[in-house]
Biopython code that builds the backbone (N, CA, C, O; Angstrom):
import numpy as np
from Bio.PDB.StructureBuilder import StructureBuilder

atoms = [
    (1, "MET", "N", (-6.628, -0.162, 27.569)),
    (1, "MET", "CA", (-6.144, 0.992, 28.423)),
    (1, "MET", "C", (-4.745, 1.384, 27.905)),
    (1, "MET", "O", (-4.482, 2.570, 27.705)),
    (2, "LEU", "N", (-3.874, 0.437, 27.691)),
    (2, "LEU", "CA", (-2.567, 0.706, 27.239)),
    (2, "LEU", "C", (-2.579, 1.278, 25.850)),
    (2, "LEU", "O", (-1.775, 2.160, 25.547)),
    (3, "ASP", "N", (-3.458, 0.812, 24.993)),
    (3, "ASP", "CA", (-3.562, 1.305, 23.649)),
    (3, "ASP", "C", (-3.930, 2.845, 23.627)),
    (3, "ASP", "O", (-3.422, 3.616, 22.813)),
    (4, "THR", "N", (-4.791, 3.209, 24.522)),
    (4, "THR", "CA", (-5.205, 4.610, 24.642)),
    (4, "THR", "C", (-3.995, 5.447, 25.053)),
    (4, "THR", "O", (-3.816, 6.537, 24.512)),
    (5, "LYS", "N", (-3.167, 4.993, 25.975)),
    (5, "LYS", "CA", (-1.986, 5.741, 26.367)),
    (5, "LYS", "C", (-1.055, 5.880, 25.219)),
    (5, "LYS", "O", (-0.513, 6.966, 25.017)),
    (6, "ILE", "N", (-0.838, 4.887, 24.474)),
    (6, "ILE", "CA", (0.055, 4.873, 23.288)),
    (6, "ILE", "C", (-0.468, 5.864, 22.286)),
    (6, "ILE", "O", (0.308, 6.644, 21.735)),
    (7, "MET", "N", (-1.773, 5.861, 22.028)),
    (7, "MET", "CA", (-2.395, 6.839, 21.048)),
    (7, "MET", "C", (-2.166, 8.269, 21.513)),
    (7, "MET", "O", (-1.758, 9.115, 20.716)),
    (8, "ILE", "N", (-2.418, 8.556, 22.771)),
    (8, "ILE", "CA", (-2.225, 9.869, 23.349)),
    (8, "ILE", "C", (-0.800, 10.297, 23.182)),
    (8, "ILE", "O", (-0.533, 11.403, 22.711)),
    (9, "ALA", "N", (0.169, 9.402, 23.577)),
    (9, "ALA", "CA", (1.567, 9.711, 23.435)),
    (9, "ALA", "C", (1.960, 10.048, 21.964)),
    (9, "ALA", "O", (2.758, 10.945, 21.689)),
    (10, "ALA", "N", (1.371, 9.301, 21.088)),
    (10, "ALA", "CA", (1.644, 9.543, 19.628)),
    (10, "ALA", "C", (1.174, 10.918, 19.196)),
    (10, "ALA", "O", (1.870, 11.649, 18.492)),
    (11, "TYR", "N", (-0.042, 11.249, 19.645)),
    (11, "TYR", "CA", (-0.580, 12.599, 19.277)),
    (11, "TYR", "C", (0.233, 13.691, 19.913)),
    (11, "TYR", "O", (0.422, 14.734, 19.287)),
    (12, "VAL", "N", (0.731, 13.517, 21.133)),
    (12, "VAL", "CA", (1.552, 14.527, 21.783)),
    (12, "VAL", "C", (2.902, 14.702, 20.978)),
    (12, "VAL", "O", (3.376, 15.819, 20.773)),
    (13, "ILE", "N", (3.461, 13.596, 20.559)),
    (13, "ILE", "CA", (4.731, 13.650, 19.797)),
    (13, "ILE", "C", (4.480, 14.390, 18.477)),
    (13, "ILE", "O", (5.278, 15.239, 18.078)),
    (14, "VAL", "N", (3.398, 14.074, 17.821)),
    (14, "VAL", "CA", (3.076, 14.711, 16.519)),
    (14, "VAL", "C", (2.893, 16.180, 16.755)),
    (14, "VAL", "O", (3.439, 16.971, 15.986)),
    (15, "VAL", "N", (2.164, 16.606, 17.766)),
    (15, "VAL", "CA", (1.956, 18.010, 18.015)),
    (15, "VAL", "C", (3.209, 18.681, 18.266)),
    (15, "VAL", "O", (3.452, 19.731, 17.671)),
    (16, "LEU", "N", (4.089, 18.148, 19.145)),
    (16, "LEU", "CA", (5.388, 18.714, 19.452)),
    (16, "LEU", "C", (6.274, 18.860, 18.186)),
    (16, "LEU", "O", (6.922, 19.884, 17.968)),
    (17, "TYR", "N", (6.268, 17.809, 17.385)),
    (17, "TYR", "CA", (7.036, 17.796, 16.133)),
    (17, "TYR", "C", (6.551, 18.938, 15.208)),
    (17, "TYR", "O", (7.359, 19.679, 14.648)),
    (18, "LEU", "N", (5.241, 19.057, 15.066)),
    (18, "LEU", "CA", (4.718, 20.151, 14.229)),
    (18, "LEU", "C", (5.091, 21.565, 14.736)),
    (18, "LEU", "O", (5.476, 22.451, 13.974)),
    (19, "ILE", "N", (4.955, 21.713, 16.036)),
    (19, "ILE", "CA", (5.298, 23.012, 16.722)),
    (19, "ILE", "C", (6.772, 23.308, 16.458)),
    (19, "ILE", "O", (7.097, 24.449, 16.128)),
    (20, "LEU", "N", (7.668, 22.352, 16.584)),
    (20, "LEU", "CA", (9.094, 22.583, 16.382)),
    (20, "LEU", "C", (9.435, 22.929, 14.920)),
    (20, "LEU", "O", (10.319, 23.738, 14.636)),
    (21, "ARG", "N", (8.702, 22.287, 14.020)),
    (21, "ARG", "CA", (8.994, 22.455, 12.565)),
    (21, "ARG", "C", (8.387, 23.798, 12.051)),
    (21, "ARG", "O", (8.944, 24.423, 11.149)),
    (22, "VAL", "N", (7.288, 24.212, 12.612)),
    (22, "VAL", "CA", (6.592, 25.429, 12.099)),
    (22, "VAL", "C", (7.183, 26.624, 12.669)),
    (22, "VAL", "O", (7.313, 26.754, 13.887)),
    (23, "SER", "N", (7.561, 27.540, 11.792)),
    (23, "SER", "CA", (8.105, 28.794, 12.338)),
    (23, "SER", "C", (7.135, 29.962, 12.283)),
    (23, "SER", "O", (7.198, 30.860, 13.122)),
    (24, "ARG", "N", (6.234, 29.959, 11.301)),
    (24, "ARG", "CA", (5.246, 31.031, 11.125)),
    (24, "ARG", "C", (3.916, 30.660, 11.847)),
    (24, "ARG", "O", (3.468, 29.513, 11.823)),
    (25, "ARG", "N", (3.321, 31.676, 12.479)),
    (25, "ARG", "CA", (2.086, 31.481, 13.187)),
    (25, "ARG", "C", (0.933, 31.057, 12.246)),
    (25, "ARG", "O", (0.071, 30.262, 12.621)),
    (26, "GLN", "N", (0.942, 31.590, 11.064)),
    (26, "GLN", "CA", (-0.096, 31.260, 10.092)),
    (26, "GLN", "C", (-0.037, 29.747, 9.745)),
    (26, "GLN", "O", (-1.074, 29.085, 9.706)),
    (27, "ARG", "N", (1.136, 29.223, 9.503)),
    (27, "ARG", "CA", (1.334, 27.856, 9.139)),
    (27, "ARG", "C", (0.917, 26.962, 10.338)),
    (27, "ARG", "O", (0.346, 25.885, 10.166)),
    (28, "PHE", "N", (1.236, 27.472, 11.587)),
    (28, "PHE", "CA", (0.859, 26.704, 12.758)),
    (28, "PHE", "C", (-0.642, 26.565, 12.837)),
    (28, "PHE", "O", (-1.136, 25.507, 13.228)),
    (29, "LYS", "N", (-1.402, 27.617, 12.471)),
    (29, "LYS", "CA", (-2.868, 27.554, 12.513)),
    (29, "LYS", "C", (-3.343, 26.566, 11.526)),
    (29, "LYS", "O", (-4.260, 25.805, 11.836)),
    (30, "GLU", "N", (-2.763, 26.516, 10.305)),
    (30, "GLU", "CA", (-3.140, 25.505, 9.276)),
    (30, "GLU", "C", (-2.937, 24.114, 9.818)),
    (30, "GLU", "O", (-3.844, 23.283, 9.752)),
    (31, "TYR", "N", (-1.792, 23.851, 10.340)),
    (31, "TYR", "CA", (-1.507, 22.482, 10.921)),
    (31, "TYR", "C", (-2.452, 22.143, 12.072)),
    (31, "TYR", "O", (-2.884, 20.999, 12.211)),
    (32, "HIS", "N", (-2.766, 23.133, 12.887)),
    (32, "HIS", "CA", (-3.664, 22.972, 13.967)),
    (32, "HIS", "C", (-5.068, 22.495, 13.482)),
    (32, "HIS", "O", (-5.678, 21.592, 14.054)),
    (33, "ALA", "N", (-5.537, 23.156, 12.399)),
    (33, "ALA", "CA", (-6.802, 22.834, 11.860)),
    (33, "ALA", "C", (-6.789, 21.397, 11.295)),
    (33, "ALA", "O", (-7.720, 20.624, 11.520)),
    (34, "GLU", "N", (-5.727, 21.062, 10.565)),
    (34, "GLU", "CA", (-5.548, 19.689, 10.059)),
    (34, "GLU", "C", (-5.553, 18.687, 11.148)),
    (34, "GLU", "O", (-6.197, 17.644, 11.039)),
    (35, "LEU", "N", (-4.837, 18.981, 12.217)),
    (35, "LEU", "CA", (-4.753, 18.088, 13.343)),
    (35, "LEU", "C", (-6.102, 17.829, 13.967)),
    (35, "LEU", "O", (-6.425, 16.705, 14.352)),
    (36, "HIS", "N", (-6.906, 18.917, 14.064)),
    (36, "HIS", "CA", (-8.241, 18.764, 14.631)),
    (36, "HIS", "C", (-9.111, 17.844, 13.733)),
    (36, "HIS", "O", (-9.898, 17.033, 14.222)),
    (37, "LYS", "N", (-8.934, 18.005, 12.400)),
    (37, "LYS", "CA", (-9.664, 17.121, 11.464)),
    (37, "LYS", "C", (-9.357, 15.617, 11.780)),
    (37, "LYS", "O", (-10.231, 14.755, 11.874)),
    (38, "ILE", "N", (-8.049, 15.410, 11.928)),
    (38, "ILE", "CA", (-7.551, 14.010, 12.180)),
    (38, "ILE", "C", (-8.074, 13.556, 13.505)),
    (38, "ILE", "O", (-8.600, 12.446, 13.590)),
    (39, "LEU", "N", (-7.964, 14.347, 14.551)),
    (39, "LEU", "CA", (-8.408, 13.920, 15.847)),
    (39, "LEU", "C", (-9.924, 13.645, 15.856)),
    (39, "LEU", "O", (-10.366, 12.668, 16.461)),
    (40, "ASN", "N", (-10.711, 14.490, 15.198)),
    (40, "ASN", "CA", (-12.134, 14.241, 15.137)),
    (40, "ASN", "C", (-12.467, 12.925, 14.450)),
    (40, "ASN", "O", (-13.361, 12.200, 14.887)),
    (41, "LYS", "N", (-11.754, 12.619, 13.381)),
    (41, "LYS", "CA", (-11.969, 11.367, 12.658)),
    (41, "LYS", "C", (-11.580, 10.217, 13.603)),
    (41, "LYS", "O", (-12.308, 9.226, 13.654)),
    (42, "GLU", "N", (-10.508, 10.297, 14.327)),
    (42, "GLU", "CA", (-10.080, 9.218, 15.216)),
    (42, "GLU", "C", (-11.116, 9.045, 16.361)),
    (42, "GLU", "O", (-11.450, 7.917, 16.721)),
    (43, "GLU", "N", (-11.595, 10.104, 16.897)),
    (43, "GLU", "CA", (-12.547, 10.041, 17.979)),
    (43, "GLU", "C", (-13.812, 9.325, 17.483)),
    (43, "GLU", "O", (-14.395, 8.490, 18.174)),
    (44, "TYR", "N", (-14.189, 9.668, 16.324)),
    (44, "TYR", "CA", (-15.387, 9.103, 15.678)),
    (44, "TYR", "C", (-15.243, 7.580, 15.490)),
    (44, "TYR", "O", (-16.173, 6.812, 15.738)),
    (45, "LYS", "N", (-14.049, 7.180, 15.043)),
    (45, "LYS", "CA", (-13.729, 5.716, 14.869)),
    (45, "LYS", "C", (-13.737, 5.019, 16.185)),
    (45, "LYS", "O", (-14.283, 3.922, 16.303)),
    (46, "VAL", "N", (-13.111, 5.661, 17.242)),
    (46, "VAL", "CA", (-13.030, 5.012, 18.547)),
    (46, "VAL", "C", (-14.444, 4.836, 19.177)),
    (46, "VAL", "O", (-14.787, 3.790, 19.728)),
    (47, "LYS", "N", (-15.255, 5.957, 19.054)),
    (47, "LYS", "CA", (-16.656, 5.892, 19.572)),
    (47, "LYS", "C", (-17.449, 4.852, 18.893)),
    (47, "LYS", "O", (-18.223, 4.144, 19.537)),
    (48, "GLY", "N", (-17.284, 4.722, 17.561)),
    (48, "GLY", "CA", (-18.025, 3.697, 16.767)),
    (48, "GLY", "C", (-17.592, 2.285, 17.204)),
    (48, "GLY", "O", (-18.414, 1.369, 17.243)),
    (49, "ARG", "N", (-16.368, 2.123, 17.514)),
    (49, "ARG", "CA", (-15.876, 0.814, 17.883)),
    (49, "ARG", "C", (-16.461, 0.328, 19.198)),
    (49, "ARG", "O", (-16.840, -0.832, 19.357)),
    (50, "PHE", "N", (-16.518, 1.281, 20.146)),
    (50, "PHE", "CA", (-16.920, 0.889, 21.506)),
    (50, "PHE", "C", (-18.461, 0.873, 21.749)),
    (50, "PHE", "O", (-18.959, 0.280, 22.706)),
    (51, "ASP", "N", (-19.164, 1.544, 20.845)),
    (51, "ASP", "CA", (-20.661, 1.568, 21.026)),
    (51, "ASP", "C", (-21.318, 0.213, 20.728)),
    (51, "ASP", "O", (-22.537, 0.081, 20.834)),
]
sb = StructureBuilder()
sb.init_structure("model")
sb.init_model(0)
sb.init_chain("A")
sb.init_seg("    ")
for serial, (resi, resn, name, xyz) in enumerate(atoms, 1):
    if name == "N":
        sb.init_residue(resn, " ", resi, " ")
    sb.init_atom(name, np.array(xyz, "f"), 0.0, 1.0, " ", f" {name:<3s}", serial, name[0])
structure = sb.get_structure()
């Protein structure tokens, strides 16, 4: 349970960091797409671990 909270906090920090760094909307969209790829991979790993 604690690990999940730490992972969520880490993702939130990464998202905020990217938003603060990115000035152009186009670049934000690129980062957002990359972040979704990473999140999908992590979800897949987590699901595989608990099944």
